[in-house]
C-alpha positions in Angstrom: 0.7 31.4 7.0 -2.2 29.5 5.6 -3.2 26.1 6.9 -5.1 23.1 5.7 -6.8 20.5 7.9 -6.2 16.9 6.9 -8.8 14.6 8.3 -8.0 10.9 8.0 -9.8 7.8 9.1 -7.1 5.0 9.4 -7.0 1.5 10.7 -6.0 1.6 14.3 -3.2 -0.8 13.7 -1.6 1.6 11.2 -2.0 4.8 13.2 1.6 4.9 14.6 3.2 4.2 11.2 1.0 6.8 9.5 1.8 9.4 12.1 5.6 8.9 11.8 5.4 9.2 8.0 3.2 12.3 8.2 5.8 14.0 10.5 8.5 13.1 8.0 6.4 14.7 5.2 6.1 18.0 7.1 3.3 17.6 9.7 4.2 19.1 13.1 1.4 17.6 15.3 -1.8 15.6 15.3 -4.9 15.0 17.3 -6.0 11.4 17.4 -9.6 10.4 18.1 -9.6 6.7 19.0 -12.2 4.0 18.4 -14.3 5.5 15.7 -16.3 3.5 13.2 -16.8 4.0 9.5 -18.8 2.4 6.8 -18.1 2.6 3.1 -19.9 1.1 0.0 -20.5 -2.2 1.7 -22.1 -2.1 5.2 -20.0 -3.5 8.0 -20.5 -7.0 9.3 -22.3 -7.4 12.6 -22.9 -10.3 15.0 -25.9 -9.9 17.3 -26.0 -6.2 16.6 -22.3 -5.6 17.4 -19.9 -4.5 14.8 -17.1 -7.0 14.1 -15.1 -4.6 12.0 -11.8 -3.3 13.3 -11.8 0.1 15.0 -10.4 3.1 13.2 -8.7 6.2 14.4 -9.6 9.7 13.2 -6.5 11.9 12.7 -6.8 15.7 12.7 -3.6 17.2 11.2 -3.2 20.9 10.9 -0.6 21.4 8.1 0.9 24.5 6.5 -0.5 24.6 2.9 2.9 24.1 1.2 3.2 20.7 2.9 -0.4 19.6 2.8 -0.4 17.7 -0.5 2.8 15.8 0.4 1.4 14.9 3.8 -2.0 13.8 2.3 -0.3 11.6 -0.4 2.1 10.1 2.2 -0.8 9.2 4.5 -2.6 7.5 1.6 0.5 5.6 0.5 1.6 4.4 3.9 -2.0 3.6 4.9 -2.5 1.7 1.6 -5.8 3.5 1.0 -5.9 2.7 -2.7 -4.9 -0.9 -2.3 -8.1 -2.3 -0.8 -11.6 -1.1 0.2 -12.0 0.0 3.8 -8.3 0.6 4.5 -8.8 4.3 5.1 -9.8 7.7 3.7 -8.3 11.2 4.0 -9.5 14.6 2.9 -8.1 18.1 3.3 -10.0 21.3 3.9 -9.1 25.0 4.0 -8.7 26.5 7.4 -9.9 30.1 7.4 -8.3 31.0 10.7 -6.6 29.2 13.5 -5.7 30.2 17.1 -3.1 28.4 19.3 -0.7 27.6 16.5 2.0 30.3 17.2 4.5 27.6 18.2 3.9 25.8 14.9 4.3 29.0 12.9 7.7 29.6 14.6 8.8 26.0 13.8 7.5 26.2 10.2 8.9 29.6 9.2 12.3 28.3 8.2 10.9 25.2 6.5 8.5 27.2 4.4 11.2 29.7 3.4 13.3 26.9 2.1 10.4 25.8 -0.2 9.9 29.2 -1.6 
């Protein structure tokens, strides 16, 4: 099996909803890094040197390649990434090798066979 890593920065208030949608789209698990900060085209607002922007969560989702595009598009749709600036961003990258995913491979084998 070949995997893709989806990295998404999402508004912390939308994390739970996005995770549920990603699972429905084929993701089997996720690592969430809380309280990250991001900055897009326009620098974030500050008050006395402290950021007043909302916190974002970084989601690391290892997905079998046949499900990766669907999961990526689902994250963007549910997170409303294209609706307004600063609502989130997601990218996917190729994973050359992965260790510790044997349990995911067993769970995915039937799902992937149905797609093929």
